[in-house]
C-alpha positions in Angstrom: 54.8 11.5 34.9 58.6 12.1 34.6 60.9 11.3 31.7 64.3 9.7 31.9 64.8 10.1 28.2 63.5 6.9 26.6 61.3 5.3 27.8 59.2 7.6 30.0 58.6 6.5 33.6 55.6 6.9 35.9 55.4 5.9 39.5 53.1 3.1 40.4 51.5 5.3 43.1 50.7 8.1 40.7 46.9 8.2 40.2 47.5 8.6 36.4 49.6 5.4 36.2 46.7 3.1 35.3 45.4 5.5 32.7 48.8 6.0 31.1 49.6 2.3 31.0 46.2 1.4 29.6 46.5 4.1 26.9 49.9 2.7 25.7 48.5 -0.8 25.7 45.5 0.4 23.7 47.9 1.7 21.0 49.5 -1.7 20.7 52.6 -0.6 22.5 54.8 -2.5 24.9 55.1 -1.3 28.5 57.2 -2.5 31.4 55.4 -3.2 34.7 56.3 -4.3 38.2 55.0 -7.7 39.3 55.2 -9.9 42.4 58.3 -11.6 40.8 60.4 -9.3 38.6 59.7 -6.5 36.1 57.8 -7.6 33.0 57.3 -6.5 29.4 53.6 -6.5 28.6 51.2 -6.1 25.7 47.5 -6.7 25.2 46.6 -10.1 23.8 44.2 -8.5 21.4 47.0 -6.4 19.9 49.1 -8.8 17.7 51.5 -5.9 16.9 52.1 -5.5 20.6 52.9 -9.1 21.1 55.3 -9.1 18.1 57.0 -6.0 19.6 57.5 -7.9 22.9 59.3 -10.7 21.0 61.4 -8.1 19.1 62.3 -6.0 22.1 63.4 -9.0 24.2 65.0 -10.8 21.2 63.0 -13.8 22.4 62.9 -16.9 20.2 59.4 -17.5 18.8 59.5 -21.0 20.0 59.2 -19.7 23.6 55.6 -18.8 24.2 54.6 -15.6 26.1 52.7 -16.3 29.4 49.5 -14.3 30.1 48.6 -12.4 33.2 45.0 -12.1 34.2 43.2 -9.9 36.7 40.3 -12.2 37.4 39.2 -15.8 37.0 36.8 -15.1 34.2 39.6 -13.8 32.0 41.5 -17.1 32.4 38.5 -19.2 31.6 37.8 -17.0 28.5 41.3 -17.4 27.2 41.6 -21.2 27.7 39.9 -23.3 25.0 39.3 -25.9 27.7 39.9 -25.8 31.5 41.2 -29.0 33.0 40.1 -29.9 36.5 43.7 -29.9 37.7 44.0 -26.3 36.7 40.9 -25.4 38.7 42.2 -27.2 41.8 45.7 -25.6 41.9 44.6 -22.2 40.8 41.9 -22.1 43.5 44.7 -23.0 46.0 47.5 -20.7 44.8 46.0 -17.8 42.9 46.6 -14.9 43.2 50.3 -15.8 43.4 53.4 -17.3 41.8 51.7 -20.1 39.9 51.4 -20.4 36.1 49.1 -23.0 34.8 49.5 -24.2 31.2 46.2 -25.0 29.6 44.9 -25.4 26.0 44.4 -22.2 24.0 42.7 -21.4 20.7 45.3 -21.7 17.9 44.4 -18.2 16.6 45.6 -16.6 19.8 48.3 -19.2 20.3 49.9 -18.3 17.0 50.7 -14.8 18.3 51.8 -16.0 21.7 54.5 -18.2 20.2 55.5 -21.7 21.3 53.6 -24.6 19.9 50.5 -22.4 19.5 48.2 -24.9 21.3 48.7 -24.0 24.9 49.1 -20.9 27.1 50.6 -20.3 30.6 48.1 -18.2 32.7 48.8 -16.5 36.0 46.9 -14.3 38.3 49.7 -12.3 40.0 49.7 -11.1 43.6 50.3 -7.5 42.7 47.5 -4.9 43.0 48.6 -2.7 40.2 48.9 -5.5 37.7 45.6 -7.0 38.7 43.9 -3.6 38.3 45.6 -3.0 34.9 44.6 -6.5 33.6 41.0 -5.8 34.7 41.1 -2.4 33.0 43.0 -3.2 29.8 42.4 -7.0 29.5 44.7 -9.9 29.8 48.4 -9.1 29.3 50.9 -11.2 27.4 54.1 -10.9 29.4 57.7 -11.9 29.8 60.4 -10.9 32.2 62.0 -7.5 31.3 65.4 -8.4 29.9 67.1 -9.2 26.7 66.8 -12.9 26.2 69.5 -14.7 28.2 70.3 -11.8 30.4 69.3 -11.4 34.1 65.7 -10.1 34.6 65.4 -6.4 35.5 64.5 -5.8 39.2 64.2 -2.0 39.1 62.8 0.6 36.7 66.2 2.0 36.1 67.5 -1.4 34.9 64.6 -1.6 32.5 65.4 1.9 31.1 69.0 0.8 30.6 68.1 -2.5 29.0 65.6 -0.9 26.5 66.8 2.6 25.6 65.8 2.8 22.0 62.1 3.6 22.1 61.0 -0.1 22.1 58.9 0.5 25.2 56.1 3.0 25.5 56.1 3.4 29.3 57.8 2.0 32.4 55.8 1.8 35.6 58.1 2.2 38.5 57.1 -0.1 41.4 60.4 0.0 43.3 62.5 -3.1 43.6 60.9 -6.4 42.3 63.1 -9.4 43.0 60.7 -12.2 43.9 61.3 -15.8 42.8 59.8 -16.8 39.5 56.5 -18.6 39.3 56.1 -22.3 39.4 54.9 -23.5 36.0 52.6 -26.5 35.9 51.5 -28.2 32.6 47.8 -29.0 33.0 47.4 -30.2 29.4 48.7 -33.6 30.5 47.5 -36.1 33.1 48.9 -36.2 35.7 50.0 -32.5 35.5 53.7 -32.0 35.0 56.2 -29.6 36.6 57.7 -27.4 33.9 59.6 -25.2 36.3 59.7 -25.2 40.1 59.7 -21.6 41.4 58.3 -19.8 44.4 55.7 -22.6 45.1 57.3 -25.9 45.9 56.3 -28.7 43.6 55.5 -30.9 46.6 52.8 -28.4 47.5 51.3 -28.7 44.1 51.3 -32.4 44.2 49.7 -32.4 47.7 46.9 -30.1 46.5 46.1 -32.5 43.6 45.7 -35.6 45.7 
């Protein structure tokens, strides 16, 4: 592990990266991770202080809920308070990948994730490190690594510049991450609604639901 001042940085290929990231998450700290879209700030969903720290570091309004990254299907089904058929259909087609499905969530968890507290956006990313970390540490509440309203960070150096004050326990350097954002589909309504069209065209989503 090398240090660039604050926060410390570890290369994604370093064999100790998973252990280091999981240890910070265990402490309720925020870490920055590479994903298949851009860099993200992450905290464990069973660490309320970590989720609160994500909101604080990003200066994110509490009305904007944190999405959650999962490493396997079972984690998604355990988080959702119910699992609509539409979510099953499109997740089976596009996971792992740039698809976020919005499903009902238990209000106790929803209160910490922000937003209306009754739903959560879930995604299984196409990134081996993030999948392995979520399987190891548990589902991760995430948001793009940037101050709210600024451009998302696409390199570890940008993350370190954006968050220099000890707000982040660790940055995992995965090189340049500049993929398109995920497509977000609200599966709490029928028919499902497009919240944001991203890497997966909405027409593909509609076709898979027919």
